[in-house]
N, C-alpha and C positions, 0 to 999 in steps of 0.2 A: 544127451541122449535120443538117440532118433525117436520118430513118433512109431515107424511100422515095426519099432522096437515089443515082441509080444512082454508082458508085463510078467515079471518074476517076480512073488512075496518075496524071497530073503534079498531080494536084493531092492527092492522098493524102498525108498526112505522113509517117509510116514509109517513103515511097519516098521525097519528096523529103531525107527524111535523109539516109537511103542512097546518094543518088545523091550530094546532097552531101560526103559524108564521102567515096565512094571517088575523086573526081574532087581535095580534101583532100589525099589519103592518097596518090595518084597524085603530085601536083605536086611534095609534099616529096618522098616518094619518089624521085622524080627526081635531084633536088640532096643525095638523100643516096648515094646510091648512085654517083652521079657525082665525088661530092667525096671522099667518105669509105668507098666500096665494101660499105657496109651494107645490107638492106631493111630493108625498115619496123617487122619486129619487130625485127632487130637496134639500131637504134636507139632503141627505146621500153625496150626492156634497160638500154641503154647511159644512159640520159636517168632508167630510175628507179632507179639504182642510184647513178648519181649526184647527186642529191638524195637519198638516204635511206641508203646507205651498205651496206646488203648483205639478202637479201631472198633467198629459198625459189624454187625455180620453182612454185609455190602461188600467195604473195604478184605475183608476176610477173605472173603471167598476171590475175588478180583487177587488179590497178594499170593492165595495159595494154589490158583486156580482150581478151585470147589465149585460144583455144584453145590444151589443154595440147601438142597435138604440134607448134603454130609456135614456143608456149615452148622446146621441146625442141627444136630445129632451133637455132630462135637461138643461145639459150645454148651447144651441140654448135659451133654456128657461131663463137662467141666466143671459146672456150675454145682453140679449135683456132689460133686467130689471137694466143691472146694476150693476149686484155684481158679475161677474165672470169674469176677460181679459183675452183673451189671448196675449199670444206672443210666435215669431218664436223659437222655439226647436235646439239648437243649435247644436246637433248633428244632429239629424232626420229631414228632410228638410217635410217629407210626417207628421209629427204632432207637433204641438204646445202643453207649458208650457197653465196650465191653476190654475191661483188664484183666488181669492178673493179680488173684491176691497173696500175701504173703508165702502161704504156701504152695502156691504159682509159678511165683517170683524161685521160690526153692527146688524150683521142678526143673524148671530153667535154668537153674544154675547148672544142673546137673545132666542136662541132658543135652546141652550146647556143646559140652567140651564132649558127650561119647557123638555128639552128628558131627562135627571135625573128625576125633579118630572113627567114624564111620566110614566120612567122607580120604581120609590117606589112606584105609584098607582099598578101598575103590580106583585109587590114582597110584598105587604102590608099582612100580615097574615103570614109570614117566617119567622123563626127566620134566625137571622144572619149566621147561622151554613148550612142551610135547603139551601139560597140564593147559596153561595158560592156552596155548590157540585151540586146544581141545575149547578151554572155557572159553573162547572169541569170538569161536566156529559156533558151537551153541544161544551163546547170545545174536548172532547174525541170523541165526535160523530162525528167535524168538521172533525177535523182532521183522523178518521179513513172512513171516505167516500172518503174525499181526495184523504186518499192509497188506496184505492181503486181506486177510478177511474186513477192515476198514473198505477198501475197494470195492468187496463184494456184499456189506450189509444193509442187508432185509431191513424197511423201515419197522419191522416188528424188532428186531435187534434191541 
């Protein structure tokens, strides 16, 4: 793409990625809210804890791509519902380790298949090769963006 080409928002990759991400999140979020009463940040926390076993709030934010406020609200709501429990972090007194309760594990057992159903519905019409290519390209874009962020990180980041 030439630098003398005018910006056309609908052709601009960052905009297209953000729009696609927003619409996909709305699609799956609607299903999680209706079936499980979970917001998008809440289901991401449950999914990460279901996979990893336990994490700190900071670790959840990093893994889920969520800011501190979103993670804090999601964790608070899940703790209040009895789906997540906190315990002291042995090495860091300022943070807690979070993990699913038995009820949280039961929700995870229901959410995981629903997530896979939503993914299958989204990818319907693509061949296996196209779906694999899409996944590989998204991984490349994410890694490239992280590399560029790392190169331009401000001291306060």
